[in-house]
DSSP file (Angstrom, degrees, kcal/mol; ACC not computed):
  #  RESIDUE AA STRUCTURE BP1 BP2  ACC     N-H-->O    O-->H-N    N-H-->O    O-->H-N    TCO  KAPPA ALPHA  PHI   PSI    X-CA   Y-CA   Z-CA
    1    1 A M              0   0    0      0, 0.0     2,-0.2     0, 0.0    24,-0.2   0.000 360.0 360.0 360.0 129.5    0.0    0.0    0.0
    2    2 A T        -     0   0    0     24,-0.1     2,-0.4    22,-0.1    24,-0.2  -0.486 360.0-149.5 -70.5 129.6    1.4    3.4   -1.0
    3    3 A Q  E     -a   26   0A   0     22,-2.8    24,-2.9    -2,-0.2     2,-0.5  -0.808  11.4-136.4 -97.7 143.0    2.1    5.7    1.9
    4    4 A V  E     -ab  27  55A   0     50,-0.6    52,-2.1    -2,-0.4     2,-0.5  -0.862  16.2-169.7-105.1 130.7    1.8    9.5    1.2
    5    5 A V  E     -ab  28  56A   0     22,-2.8    24,-3.1    -2,-0.5     2,-0.7  -0.973  10.6-156.1-118.3 116.8    4.4   11.9    2.5
    6    6 A V  E     -ab  29  57A   0     50,-2.5    52,-2.9    -2,-0.5     2,-0.4  -0.849  30.5-171.1 -87.7 120.0    3.6   15.6    2.3
    7    7 A S  E     -ab  30  58A   0     22,-1.5    24,-2.4    -2,-0.7     2,-0.2  -0.880  32.3-109.1-122.2 143.0    7.1   17.1    2.3
    8    8 A C  E >>  -a   31   0A   0     50,-1.8     3,-2.1    -2,-0.4     4,-1.3  -0.488  38.8-123.3 -56.0 134.4    8.7   20.5    2.5
    9    9 A G  H 3> S+     0   0    0     22,-2.0     4,-0.5     1,-0.3    -1,-0.2   0.768 110.4  64.2 -57.4 -26.0   10.0   21.1   -1.0
   10   10 A A  H 34 S+     0   0    0      1,-0.2    -1,-0.3    21,-0.2    85,-0.3   0.718 112.9  33.3 -70.4 -20.2   13.5   21.6    0.5
   11   11 A L  H <> S+     0   0    0     -3,-2.1     4,-2.4    47,-0.2     3,-0.3   0.566  92.5  93.9-107.2 -14.0   13.5   17.9    1.7
   12   12 A A  H  X S+     0   0    0     -4,-1.3     4,-2.6     1,-0.2     5,-0.2   0.838  82.1  52.4 -57.3 -42.5   11.5   16.3   -1.1
   13   13 A L  H  X S+     0   0    0     -4,-0.5     4,-2.3     1,-0.2    -1,-0.2   0.938 114.0  43.0 -61.0 -46.9   14.4   15.2   -3.3
   14   14 A H  H  > S+     0   0    0     -3,-0.3     4,-2.7     2,-0.2     5,-0.2   0.870 111.6  55.2 -68.1 -35.1   16.1   13.4   -0.4
   15   15 A V  H  X S+     0   0    0     -4,-2.4     4,-2.4     2,-0.2    -2,-0.2   0.936 110.6  46.0 -60.6 -45.6   12.9   11.9    0.8
   16   16 A K  H  X S+     0   0    0     -4,-2.6     4,-2.5    -5,-0.2    -2,-0.2   0.912 112.9  49.7 -63.6 -43.1   12.3   10.4   -2.6
   17   17 A Q  H  X S+     0   0    0     -4,-2.3     4,-2.5    -5,-0.2    -2,-0.2   0.921 112.6  46.6 -63.1 -44.3   15.9    9.1   -2.8
   18   18 A I  H  X S+     0   0    0     -4,-2.7     4,-2.5     2,-0.2     6,-0.2   0.933 112.7  49.7 -64.2 -45.7   15.7    7.5    0.6
   19   19 A A  H  X>S+     0   0    0     -4,-2.4     5,-2.2    -5,-0.2     4,-0.9   0.912 112.4  47.8 -60.2 -43.4   12.4    5.9   -0.1
   20   20 A R  H ><5S+     0   0    0     -4,-2.5     3,-0.6     1,-0.2    -1,-0.2   0.938 113.3  47.3 -63.4 -46.7   13.6    4.5   -3.4
   21   21 A R  H 3<5S+     0   0    0     -4,-2.5    -2,-0.2     1,-0.2    -1,-0.2   0.868 115.4  45.5 -62.8 -37.5   16.8    3.1   -1.9
   22   22 A R  H 3<5S-     0   0    0     -4,-2.5    -1,-0.2    -5,-0.2    -2,-0.2   0.561 110.8-120.7 -83.9  -8.7   14.9    1.6    1.0
   23   23 A G  T <<5 +     0   0    0     -4,-0.9     2,-0.3    -3,-0.6    -3,-0.2   0.747  55.3 159.2  75.8  23.2   12.2    0.1   -1.3
   24   24 A W      < -     0   0    0     -5,-2.2     2,-1.3    -6,-0.2    -1,-0.2  -0.634  45.6-129.4 -80.9 135.6    9.4    2.0    0.4
   25   25 A D        +     0   0    0     -2,-0.3   -22,-2.8   -24,-0.2     2,-0.4  -0.711  52.0 156.5 -84.5  93.4    6.2    2.4   -1.6
   26   26 A V  E     -a    3   0A   0     -2,-1.3     2,-0.6   -24,-0.2   -22,-0.2  -0.961  39.4-156.0-130.1 136.2    5.9    6.2   -1.1
   27   27 A E  E     -a    4   0A   0    -24,-2.9   -22,-2.8    -2,-0.4     2,-0.5  -0.966  20.5-153.6-106.3 121.8    4.2    9.0   -2.9
   28   28 A V  E     -a    5   0A   0     -2,-0.6   -22,-0.2   -24,-0.2   -24,-0.1  -0.853  10.5-171.0-101.2 125.9    5.9   12.3   -2.1
   29   29 A R  E     -a    6   0A   0    -24,-3.1   -22,-1.5    -2,-0.5     2,-0.1  -0.882  15.2-157.7-114.9  97.0    3.8   15.5   -2.4
   30   30 A P  E     -a    7   0A   0      0, 0.0   -22,-0.2     0, 0.0   -24,-0.0  -0.424   4.9-156.7 -76.9 149.1    6.1   18.5   -2.0
   31   31 A V  E     -a    8   0A   0    -24,-2.4   -22,-2.0    -2,-0.1   -21,-0.2  -0.888  43.8 -75.3-116.6 155.7    4.9   21.9   -1.0
   32   32 A P    >   -     0   0    0      0, 0.0     3,-1.6     0, 0.0     4,-0.1  -0.202  31.4-145.3 -57.9 130.2    6.8   25.1   -1.8
   33   33 A P  G >  S+     0   0    0      0, 0.0     3,-1.9     0, 0.0     4,-0.2   0.756  93.4  76.2 -65.5 -22.9   10.0   25.6    0.3
   34   34 A E  G >  S+     0   0    0      1,-0.3     3,-2.2     2,-0.2     4,-0.3   0.661  71.7  85.0 -63.0 -14.1    9.4   29.3    0.2
   35   35 A L  G X  S+     0   0    0     -3,-1.6     3,-1.7     1,-0.3     6,-0.3   0.729  71.2  75.5 -61.4 -19.7    6.6   28.8    2.7
   36   36 A H  G <  S+     0   0    0     -3,-1.9    -1,-0.3     1,-0.3    -2,-0.2   0.779  90.4  56.6 -62.3 -23.6    9.3   28.9    5.4
   37   37 A N  G <  S+     0   0    0     -3,-2.2    -1,-0.3     1,-0.3    -2,-0.2   0.639 119.9  30.8 -78.1 -13.7    9.3   32.7    4.8
   38   38 A R  S X  S+     0   0    0     -3,-1.7     3,-2.6    -4,-0.3     4,-0.3  -0.542  70.8 171.2-139.6  67.9    5.5   32.6    5.6
   39   39 A P  G >> S+     0   0    0      0, 0.0     3,-1.4     0, 0.0     4,-0.6   0.731  72.5  71.2 -59.3 -22.6    5.1   29.8    8.1
   40   40 A E  G 34 S+     0   0    0      1,-0.3     4,-0.3     2,-0.1    -4,-0.1   0.667  98.2  52.0 -66.2 -13.1    1.5   30.9    8.8
   41   41 A R  G <> S+     0   0    0     -3,-2.6     4,-1.8    -6,-0.3    -1,-0.3   0.509  86.3  84.8 -97.9  -6.9    0.7   29.5    5.3
   42   42 A I  H <> S+     0   0    0     -3,-1.4     4,-2.8    -4,-0.3     5,-0.2   0.932  85.3  54.1 -63.6 -47.1    2.3   26.1    5.8
   43   43 A R  H  X S+     0   0    0     -4,-0.6     4,-2.9     1,-0.2     5,-0.2   0.923 109.3  47.2 -56.2 -48.3   -0.7   24.4    7.4
   44   44 A R  H  > S+     0   0    0     -4,-0.3     4,-2.5     1,-0.2    -1,-0.2   0.908 112.8  49.4 -61.6 -41.4   -3.0   25.3    4.5
   45   45 A A  H  X S+     0   0    0     -4,-1.8     4,-2.4     2,-0.2    -1,-0.2   0.901 112.2  48.0 -64.6 -40.4   -0.5   24.1    1.9
   46   46 A V  H  X S+     0   0    0     -4,-2.8     4,-2.6     2,-0.2    -2,-0.2   0.930 111.5  50.3 -65.5 -44.9   -0.1   20.8    3.8
   47   47 A D  H  X>S+     0   0    0     -4,-2.9     4,-1.7    -5,-0.2     5,-0.5   0.918 112.1  47.7 -58.4 -44.0   -3.9   20.4    4.1
   48   48 A E  H  <5S+     0   0    0     -4,-2.5    -1,-0.2     1,-0.2    -2,-0.2   0.914 113.1  47.3 -64.8 -42.8   -4.3   21.0    0.4
   49   49 A A  H  <5S+     0   0    0     -4,-2.4    -1,-0.2     1,-0.2    -2,-0.2   0.870 109.1  54.5 -66.8 -35.8   -1.5   18.6   -0.5
   50   50 A A  H ><5S-     0   0    0     -4,-2.6     3,-2.7    -5,-0.2    -1,-0.2   0.850  85.1-166.9 -66.0 -33.5   -2.9   15.9    1.8
   51   51 A A  T 3<5S-     0   0    0     -4,-1.7    -3,-0.1     1,-0.3     3,-0.1   0.816  70.4 -54.9  50.6  36.6   -6.2   16.3    0.0
   52   52 A G  T 3 <S+     0   0    0     -5,-0.5    -1,-0.3     1,-0.3     2,-0.1   0.410 107.5 130.1  81.6  -3.7   -8.0   14.3    2.7
   53   53 A D  S <  S-     0   0    0     -3,-2.7     2,-0.7     1,-0.1    -1,-0.3  -0.395  71.8 -99.4 -79.5 160.4   -5.6   11.3    2.4
   54   54 A D        +     0   0    0     -3,-0.1   -50,-0.6    -2,-0.1     2,-0.3  -0.731  62.1 165.3 -77.6 115.7   -3.9    9.7    5.4
   55   55 A V  E     -b    4   0A   0     -2,-0.7    15,-0.6   -52,-0.1     2,-0.3  -0.854  38.1-138.2-131.6 161.8   -0.5   11.3    5.3
   56   56 A V  E     -bc   5  70A   0    -52,-2.1   -50,-2.5    -2,-0.3     2,-0.5  -0.881  28.8-130.9-112.5 156.8    2.7   11.8    7.2
   57   57 A V  E     -bc   6  71A   0     13,-3.1     2,-1.7    -2,-0.3    15,-0.7  -0.930   6.6-150.7-119.6 122.4    4.4   15.1    7.1
   58   58 A A  E     +b    7   0A   0    -52,-2.9   -50,-1.8    -2,-0.5     2,-0.3  -0.529  68.1  98.4 -88.0  68.8    8.1   15.7    6.4
   59   59 A Y        -     0   0    0     -2,-1.7    13,-1.9   -52,-0.2    -2,-0.1  -0.967  60.3-147.3-143.3 150.7    8.2   18.9    8.4
   60   60 A A        -     0   0    0     -2,-0.3    15,-0.2    11,-0.2    14,-0.1  -0.078  60.5 -68.8 -91.9-152.9    9.3   19.7   11.9
   61   61 A H    >   +     0   0    0     13,-1.7     3,-2.7    -2,-0.1    15,-0.2   0.970  64.3 172.3 -66.0 -51.7    7.4   22.5   13.7
   62   62 A C  T 3  S-     0   0    0     13,-2.8    14,-0.1     1,-0.3   -20,-0.1   0.714  76.4 -63.5  53.0  26.2    8.9   25.1   11.4
   63   63 A G  T 3  S+     0   0    0     12,-0.4     2,-0.3     1,-0.3    -1,-0.3   0.549 110.8 115.3  80.7   6.6    6.7   27.8   12.9
   64   64 A A  S <  S-     0   0    0     -3,-2.7     2,-1.0    -4,-0.1    -1,-0.3  -0.799  71.0-121.1-113.8 151.2    3.5   26.1   11.7
   65   65 A D        +     0   0    0     -2,-0.3    -4,-0.0   -26,-0.2    -3,-0.0  -0.795  40.7 160.1 -87.4 101.9    0.6   24.5   13.5
   66   66 A L    >   +     0   0    0     -2,-1.0     3,-2.0     3,-0.1    -1,-0.1  -0.034  15.7 158.8-112.6  28.9    0.6   21.0   12.1
   67   67 A E  T 3   +     0   0    0      1,-0.3     3,-0.1     3,-0.0    -2,-0.0  -0.238  63.1  29.4 -52.4 135.0   -1.4   19.5   15.0
   68   68 A G  T 3  S+     0   0    0      1,-0.3     2,-0.4     0, 0.0    -1,-0.3   0.231  99.1 100.8  96.8 -13.5   -3.0   16.2   14.0
   69   69 A Y  S <  S-     0   0    0     -3,-2.0     2,-0.5   -15,-0.0    -1,-0.3  -0.844  75.8-122.2-104.7 140.6   -0.4   15.2   11.5
   70   70 A A  E     +c   56   0A   0    -15,-0.6   -13,-3.1    -2,-0.4     2,-0.3  -0.715  54.4 153.8 -73.4 125.2    2.4   12.7   12.2
   71   71 A R  E     -c   57   0A   0     -2,-0.5   -13,-0.2   -15,-0.2   -11,-0.2  -0.849  45.9 -65.4-146.0 176.6    5.5   14.8   11.6
   72   72 A F        -     0   0    0    -13,-1.9     2,-0.1   -15,-0.7    -1,-0.1  -0.286  52.2-116.2 -63.4 153.4    9.2   15.1   12.4
   73   73 A G        +     0   0    0    -13,-0.1     6,-0.1     4,-0.1    -1,-0.1  -0.382  69.7  52.5 -79.1 169.3   10.1   16.0   15.9
   74   74 A G  S    S-     0   0    0    -14,-0.1   -13,-1.7     1,-0.1   -12,-0.1  -0.088  89.5 -79.9  95.6 169.8   11.9   19.2   16.8
   75   75 A A  S    S+     0   0    0    -15,-0.2   -13,-2.8     1,-0.2   -12,-0.4   0.823 106.2  11.7 -80.8 -34.2   11.5   22.9   16.2
   76   76 A H  S >  S-     0   0    0    -15,-0.2     3,-1.8   -14,-0.1     4,-0.2  -0.972  74.4-110.5-146.6 159.6   12.9   23.0   12.6
   77   77 A C  G >  S+     0   0    0     -2,-0.3     3,-1.8     1,-0.3     4,-0.3   0.707 105.4  77.5 -64.8 -20.8   13.9   20.6    9.9
   78   78 A Y  G > >S+     0   0    0      1,-0.3     5,-1.8     2,-0.2     3,-1.6   0.773  80.1  72.5 -61.2 -22.5   17.6   21.3   10.3
   79   79 A E  G X 5S+     0   0    0     -3,-1.8     3,-1.8     1,-0.3    -1,-0.3   0.799  84.5  64.6 -63.9 -27.2   17.5   19.1   13.3
   80   80 A V  G < 5S+     0   0    0     -3,-1.8    83,-0.4     1,-0.3    -1,-0.3   0.695 102.7  50.7 -69.0 -14.7   17.2   16.0   11.0
   81   81 A Y  G < 5S-     0   0    0     -3,-1.6    -1,-0.3    -4,-0.3    -2,-0.2   0.209 130.4 -96.0-103.4  13.1   20.6   17.0    9.8
   82   82 A G  T < 5S+     0   0    0     -3,-1.8    -3,-0.2     1,-0.3     2,-0.1   0.454  75.9 143.1  93.0   0.9   22.0   17.2   13.3
   83   83 A A      < -     0   0    0     -5,-1.8    -1,-0.3    -6,-0.1     2,-0.3  -0.461  29.8-163.6 -74.5 146.9   21.7   20.9   13.9
   84   84 A E        -     0   0    0     -2,-0.1     2,-0.6    -6,-0.0    -1,-0.0  -0.738  43.6 -69.0-117.7 171.9   20.7   22.2   17.3
   85   85 A H        +     0   0    0     -2,-0.3    -1,-0.0     1,-0.1     0, 0.0  -0.507  59.6 172.5 -64.0 114.7   19.4   25.6   18.4
   86   86 A E    >   -     0   0    0     -2,-0.6     3,-1.5     3,-0.2    -1,-0.1  -0.861  27.0-137.1-129.5  95.4   22.4   27.8   17.9
   87   87 A P  T 3  S+     0   0    0      0, 0.0     3,-0.1     0, 0.0    38,-0.1  -0.199  89.3  23.4 -52.4 140.0   21.7   31.5   18.3
   88   88 A G  T 3  S+     0   0    0      1,-0.2    37,-3.3    36,-0.1    38,-1.7   0.597  95.6 121.6  80.8  11.6   23.3   33.6   15.7
   89   89 A T  E <   -d  126   0B   0     -3,-1.5     2,-0.6    35,-0.2    -1,-0.2  -0.933  46.9-160.0-114.9 126.8   23.6   30.8   13.1
   90   90 A Y  E     -d  127   0B   0     36,-2.6    38,-2.5    -2,-0.5     2,-0.3  -0.916  21.4-146.3-101.6 117.2   22.0   30.8    9.7
   91   91 A F  E     -d  128   0B   0     -2,-0.6     2,-0.4    36,-0.2    38,-0.2  -0.643  14.4-169.7 -90.4 140.1   21.7   27.3    8.4
   92   92 A L  E     -d  129   0B   0     36,-2.9    38,-3.3    -2,-0.3     2,-0.2  -0.970   2.3-166.7-120.0 140.1   22.1   26.3    4.8
   93   93 A T  E  >  -d  130   0B   0     -2,-0.4     4,-2.5    36,-0.2     5,-0.2  -0.661  44.1 -94.9-110.4 174.8   21.2   22.8    3.4
   94   94 A D  H  > S+     0   0    0     36,-0.6     4,-2.6    -2,-0.2     5,-0.2   0.923 128.3  52.7 -55.2 -42.8   22.1   21.4    0.0
   95   95 A F  H  > S+     0   0    0    -85,-0.3     4,-2.4     1,-0.2    -1,-0.2   0.943 110.2  45.7 -59.2 -48.5   18.7   22.6   -1.2
   96   96 A L  H  4 S+     0   0    0      1,-0.2     4,-0.4     2,-0.2    -1,-0.2   0.845 111.3  52.9 -66.9 -32.4   19.2   26.2    0.1
   97   97 A V  H >< S+     0   0    0     -4,-2.5     3,-0.8     2,-0.2     4,-0.2   0.943 113.3  43.9 -64.2 -46.6   22.7   26.3   -1.4
   98   98 A R  H 3< S+     0   0    0     -4,-2.6    -2,-0.2     1,-0.2     3,-0.2   0.862 125.7  32.1 -65.3 -36.0   21.4   25.2   -4.8
   99   99 A S  T 3X>S+     0   0    0     -4,-2.4     4,-3.1    -5,-0.2     5,-0.5   0.116  79.6 123.5-111.1  20.7   18.4   27.6   -4.7
  100  100 A F  I <>>S+     0   0    0     -3,-0.8     5,-2.4    -4,-0.4     4,-1.7   0.889  74.5  49.2 -53.1 -48.5   19.9   30.5   -2.7
  101  101 A D  I  4>S+     0   0    0     -4,-0.2     5,-3.4    -3,-0.2     6,-0.4   0.927 119.9  36.4 -59.9 -45.4   19.2   33.1   -5.3
  102  102 A R  I  4>S+     0   0    0      3,-0.2     5,-0.7     4,-0.2    -2,-0.2   0.954 127.1  32.3 -73.6 -50.5   15.5   32.1   -5.8
  103  103 A V  I  <5S+     0   0    0     -4,-3.1    -3,-0.2     3,-0.2    -2,-0.2   0.905 134.5  18.2 -80.3 -42.3   14.5   31.1   -2.3
  104  104 A V  I  X<S+     0   0    0     -4,-1.7     4,-2.2    -5,-0.5     6,-0.4   0.928 128.1  38.0 -95.1 -61.2   16.6   33.4   -0.1
  105  105 A W  I  4XS+     0   0    0     -5,-2.4     5,-2.2     1,-0.2     6,-0.9   0.962 133.4  23.4 -63.1 -56.6   17.9   36.4   -2.1
  106  106 A R  I >4<S+     0   0    0     -5,-3.4     3,-1.3    -6,-0.3    -1,-0.2   0.867 119.6  61.9 -76.1 -35.1   14.8   37.0   -4.3
  107  107 A G  T 34<S+     0   0    0     -5,-0.7    -2,-0.2    -6,-0.4    -1,-0.2   0.829 110.5  39.8 -59.8 -33.5   12.4   35.3   -1.8
  108  108 A L  T 3<5S-     0   0    0     -4,-2.2    -1,-0.3     0, 0.0    -2,-0.2   0.377 117.1-113.1 -95.6   2.9   13.3   37.9    0.8
  109  109 A G  T X>5S+     0   0    0     -3,-1.3     4,-2.3    -5,-0.1     3,-0.7   0.646  75.0 134.8  78.2  14.5   13.3   40.7   -1.8
  110  110 A L  T 34< +     0   0    0     -5,-2.2    -4,-0.2    -6,-0.4     7,-0.1   0.724  65.1  63.9 -71.5 -19.6   17.1   41.4   -1.4
  111  111 A D  T 34 S+     0   0    0     -6,-0.9    -1,-0.2     1,-0.2    -5,-0.1   0.837 115.4  31.1 -68.2 -31.7   17.4   41.5   -5.2
  112  112 A R  T <4 S+     0   0    0     -3,-0.7    -2,-0.2     1,-0.2    -1,-0.2   0.731 135.2  27.5 -95.3 -27.5   15.2   44.6   -5.1
  113  113 A H    ><  +     0   0    0     -4,-2.3     3,-2.3     1,-0.1     4,-0.2  -0.587  62.1 168.5-136.7  71.8   16.2   46.0   -1.7
  114  114 A P  T >  S+     0   0    0      0, 0.0     3,-1.8     0, 0.0     4,-0.3   0.736  72.6  74.1 -61.0 -21.0   19.7   44.9   -0.9
  115  115 A E  T >> S+     0   0    0      1,-0.3     3,-0.7     2,-0.2     4,-0.6   0.722  83.2  69.4 -64.1 -18.7   19.8   47.3    2.1
  116  116 A L  H <> S+     0   0    0     -3,-2.3     4,-3.0     1,-0.2     5,-0.3   0.661  75.8  84.3 -72.8 -15.0   17.5   44.9    3.9
  117  117 A R  H <> S+     0   0    0     -3,-1.8     4,-2.6     1,-0.2    -1,-0.2   0.914  90.7  48.2 -53.1 -45.2   20.3   42.4    4.2
  118  118 A D  H <> S+     0   0    0     -3,-0.7     4,-1.3    -4,-0.3    -1,-0.2   0.888 112.1  49.4 -65.1 -37.9   21.5   44.2    7.3
  119  119 A D  H  < S+     0   0    0     -4,-0.6    -2,-0.2     1,-0.2     4,-0.2   0.933 117.7  39.6 -64.6 -45.5   18.0   44.2    8.8
  120  120 A Y  H  < S+     0   0    0     -4,-3.0    -2,-0.2     1,-0.2     3,-0.2   0.861 129.6  26.1 -72.6 -36.2   17.5   40.5    8.1
  121  121 A F  H >< S+     0   0    0     -4,-2.6     3,-1.6    -5,-0.3    -1,-0.2   0.280  82.3 106.9-117.6   9.8   20.9   39.2    9.0
  122  122 A R  T 3< S+     0   0    0     -4,-1.3    -1,-0.1     1,-0.3    -3,-0.1   0.787  82.9  51.9 -64.2 -26.3   22.5   41.6   11.5
  123  123 A H  T 3  S+     0   0    0     -4,-0.2     2,-0.4    -3,-0.2    -1,-0.3   0.411  89.0  98.1 -93.0   3.6   22.0   39.2   14.4
  124  124 A Y    <   -     0   0    0     -3,-1.6   -35,-0.2     1,-0.1     3,-0.1  -0.748  46.7-175.7 -91.5 138.8   23.7   36.3   12.6
  125  125 A A        +     0   0    0    -37,-3.3     2,-0.3    -2,-0.4   -36,-0.2   0.639  67.5   0.9-103.3 -21.4   27.4   35.6   13.4
  126  126 A K  E     -d   89   0B   0    -38,-1.7   -36,-2.6    25,-0.2     2,-0.4  -0.990  59.1-125.4-160.2 160.8   27.9   32.7   10.9
  127  127 A A  E     -de  90 153B   0     25,-3.0    27,-2.7    -2,-0.3     2,-0.5  -0.941  23.3-159.6-109.0 137.6   26.4   30.6    8.2
  128  128 A V  E     -de  91 154B   0    -38,-2.5   -36,-2.9    -2,-0.4     2,-0.8  -0.974   5.8-151.7-120.9 120.0   26.6   26.8    8.6
  129  129 A W  E     -de  92 155B   0     25,-2.8    27,-2.8    -2,-0.5     2,-1.3  -0.825   4.2-155.6 -90.4 114.7   26.2   24.6    5.6
  130  130 A L  E     -de  93 156B   0    -38,-3.3     2,-0.7    -2,-0.8   -36,-0.6  -0.749  21.9-153.8 -86.9  90.3   24.8   21.2    6.7
  131  131 A A  E     + e   0 157B   0     25,-2.1    27,-2.0    -2,-1.3    28,-1.6  -0.570  26.5 172.6 -81.3 109.9   26.2   19.3    3.7
  132  132 A Q  S    S+     0   0    0     -2,-0.7    -1,-0.2    26,-0.2    28,-0.2   0.915  85.7   6.6 -79.5 -45.9   24.2   16.2    2.9
  133  133 A E  S    S-     0   0    0     26,-0.1    -1,-0.2    25,-0.0     5,-0.1  -0.640  87.3-158.8-136.9  75.3   26.0   15.4   -0.3
  134  134 A P        +     0   0    0      0, 0.0     3,-0.0     0, 0.0    23,-0.0  -0.281  17.4 168.4 -66.3 138.6   29.0   17.8   -0.6
  135  135 A T     >  -     0   0    0      1,-0.1     4,-2.5    -2,-0.0     5,-0.2  -0.919  48.9-107.4-135.7 162.6   30.6   18.4   -3.9
  136  136 A P  H  > S+     0   0    0      0, 0.0     4,-2.3     0, 0.0     5,-0.2   0.877 121.3  53.2 -58.9 -35.8   33.1   21.1   -5.0
  137  137 A E  H  > S+     0   0    0      2,-0.2     4,-2.1     1,-0.2     5,-0.1   0.919 110.4  45.4 -66.6 -43.0   30.3   22.9   -6.9
  138  138 A L  H  > S+     0   0    0      2,-0.2     4,-2.8     1,-0.2     5,-0.2   0.884 110.7  54.4 -67.6 -37.1   28.1   23.0   -3.8
  139  139 A R  H  X S+     0   0    0     -4,-2.5     4,-2.4     2,-0.2    -2,-0.2   0.937 109.2  47.7 -60.6 -45.2   30.9   24.1   -1.6
  140  140 A A  H  X S+     0   0    0     -4,-2.3     4,-2.2     1,-0.2    -1,-0.2   0.901 112.7  49.2 -62.4 -40.4   31.6   27.0   -4.0
  141  141 A A  H  X S+     0   0    0     -4,-2.1     4,-2.5     2,-0.2    -2,-0.2   0.883 110.1  50.9 -67.0 -37.9   27.9   27.9   -4.0
  142  142 A A  H  X S+     0   0    0     -4,-2.8     4,-2.6     2,-0.2     5,-0.2   0.897 110.0  50.3 -65.0 -40.2   27.8   27.8   -0.2
  143  143 A E  H  X S+     0   0    0     -4,-2.4     4,-2.2    -5,-0.2    -2,-0.2   0.900 110.9  48.9 -64.7 -40.3   30.8   30.1   -0.1
  144  144 A R  H  X S+     0   0    0     -4,-2.2     4,-2.5     2,-0.2    -2,-0.2   0.926 111.6  49.6 -63.2 -44.2   29.0   32.5   -2.5
  145  145 A A  H  X S+     0   0    0     -4,-2.5     4,-1.7     2,-0.2    -2,-0.2   0.944 112.6  46.0 -61.5 -48.5   25.8   32.4   -0.4
  146  146 A A  H  X>S+     0   0    0     -4,-2.6     5,-2.7     1,-0.2     4,-0.6   0.888 111.7  53.7 -61.5 -38.3   27.7   33.1    2.8
  147  147 A G  H ><5S+     0   0    0     -4,-2.2     3,-0.8     1,-0.2    -1,-0.2   0.905 106.2  51.2 -62.8 -41.4   29.6   35.9    1.1
  148  148 A R  H 3<5S+     0   0    0     -4,-2.5    -1,-0.2     1,-0.3    -2,-0.2   0.839 113.1  45.9 -64.9 -31.4   26.4   37.5   -0.1
  149  149 A L  H 3<5S-     0   0    0     -4,-1.7    -1,-0.3    -5,-0.2    -2,-0.2   0.547 110.9-126.5 -84.3  -7.5   25.2   37.4    3.5
  150  150 A R  T <<5 +     0   0    0     -3,-0.8    -3,-0.2    -4,-0.6    -2,-0.1   0.901  66.3 130.8  59.9  44.0   28.6   38.7    4.7
  151  151 A L      < -     0   0    0     -5,-2.7    -1,-0.2    -6,-0.1   -25,-0.2  -0.963  63.6-111.5-125.0 142.2   28.9   35.8    7.1
  152  152 A P        -     0   0    0      0, 0.0   -25,-3.0     0, 0.0     2,-0.5  -0.451  37.8-127.1 -67.3 148.2   31.8   33.4    7.7
  153  153 A L  E     -e  127   0B   0    -27,-0.2     2,-0.4    -2,-0.1   -25,-0.2  -0.846  22.5-172.3-105.8 132.0   31.0   29.9    6.5
  154  154 A E  E     -e  128   0B   0    -27,-2.7   -25,-2.8    -2,-0.5     2,-0.5  -0.963  14.3-149.7-114.4 138.6   31.3   26.7    8.6
  155  155 A I  E     -e  129   0B   0     -2,-0.4     2,-0.5   -27,-0.2   -25,-0.2  -0.937  14.3-178.5-114.5 128.4   30.8   23.4    6.8
  156  156 A R  E     -e  130   0B   0    -27,-2.8   -25,-2.1    -2,-0.5     2,-0.8  -0.974  21.6-142.9-124.1 115.9   29.4   20.3    8.6
  157  157 A E  E     +e  131   0B   0     -2,-0.5   -25,-0.2   -27,-0.2   -27,-0.1  -0.690  34.7 159.5 -79.4 111.4   29.1   17.1    6.6
  158  158 A T        -     0   0    0    -27,-2.0     3,-0.5    -2,-0.8     4,-0.3   0.707  23.9-159.3-108.1 -26.4   25.9   15.6    7.8
  159  159 A G        -     0   0    0    -28,-1.6    -1,-0.1     1,-0.2   -26,-0.1  -0.276  42.6 -78.7  66.2-164.3   24.7   13.1    5.2
  160  160 A V  S  > S+     0   0    0    -28,-0.2     4,-2.6     1,-0.1     5,-0.2   0.179  93.2 112.7-118.8  14.8   21.0   12.1    5.3
  161  161 A G  H  > S+     0   0    0     -3,-0.5     4,-2.4     1,-0.2     5,-0.2   0.887  78.7  49.1 -58.0 -42.8   21.1    9.6    8.1
  162  162 A G  H  > S+     0   0    0     -4,-0.3     4,-2.1   -82,-0.2    -1,-0.2   0.905 111.9  48.6 -64.8 -41.4   19.0   11.8   10.5
  163  163 A L  H  > S+     0   0    0    -83,-0.4     4,-2.4     1,-0.2    -2,-0.2   0.914 111.0  51.2 -62.5 -43.1   16.4   12.4    7.8
  164  164 A E  H  X S+     0   0    0     -4,-2.6     4,-2.6     1,-0.2    -2,-0.2   0.903 108.8  50.7 -62.0 -41.8   16.3    8.7    7.0
  165  165 A R  H  X S+     0   0    0     -4,-2.4     4,-2.2     2,-0.2    -1,-0.2   0.907 111.0  48.4 -64.0 -41.3   15.8    7.8   10.7
  166  166 A E  H  X S+     0   0    0     -4,-2.1     4,-1.8     2,-0.2    -2,-0.2   0.903 112.0  49.0 -66.0 -40.5   12.9   10.3   11.0
  167  167 A L  H  X S+     0   0    0     -4,-2.4     4,-2.7     2,-0.2     5,-0.3   0.923 110.4  51.1 -63.1 -43.8   11.2    8.9    7.9
  168  168 A E  H  X S+     0   0    0     -4,-2.6     4,-2.5     1,-0.2    -2,-0.2   0.912 108.0  52.7 -59.9 -42.3   11.6    5.4    9.2
  169  169 A R  H  < S+     0   0    0     -4,-2.2    -1,-0.2     1,-0.2    -2,-0.2   0.890 116.0  40.0 -59.8 -39.7   10.0    6.4   12.5
  170  170 A L  H  < S+     0   0    0     -4,-1.8    -2,-0.2    -5,-0.1    -1,-0.2   0.829 124.4  35.2 -79.7 -32.3    7.0    7.9   10.6
  171  171 A L  H  <        0   0    0     -4,-2.7    -2,-0.2    -5,-0.2    -3,-0.2   0.707 360.0 360.0 -99.1 -22.0    6.6    5.2    7.9
  172  172 A C     <        0   0    0     -4,-2.5    -3,-0.1    -5,-0.3    -1,-0.1   0.445 360.0 360.0-109.0 360.0    7.5    1.9    9.5
């Protein structure tokens, strides 16, 4: 029987890869990752993607009320990659590194109002790339992203083990 996973778009690719590798019969329904900029809209998007089906949700709390859904534990999805609450830390995942211009730079309007960079990021002391599948190209992109934010970059090779364990907990 196919299990349905409504997933944050930032996690959907890895969710699909893990399910395929593990032989899980899973249908992944991604919702836009940009919703993290508007967490009050996450619940409605998840409800629409669920379409009344019995689903599990590949989201942590992420600022949204997902009461009633089986979901990841924790305050934010970065925890599945081993991150803990670290004040002053801006986290990047492989997805955010790849889509930085679209999701972060344009998503926050910094392409039109670069002066907002200081307002948005003044309280951050560093950027941490939680590298699931590091490559030289992604490393260069992470360095560019941190440079645009004017933050020093720390790299932590995390893999997808934590994400896989959370999926297993929800699906098995």
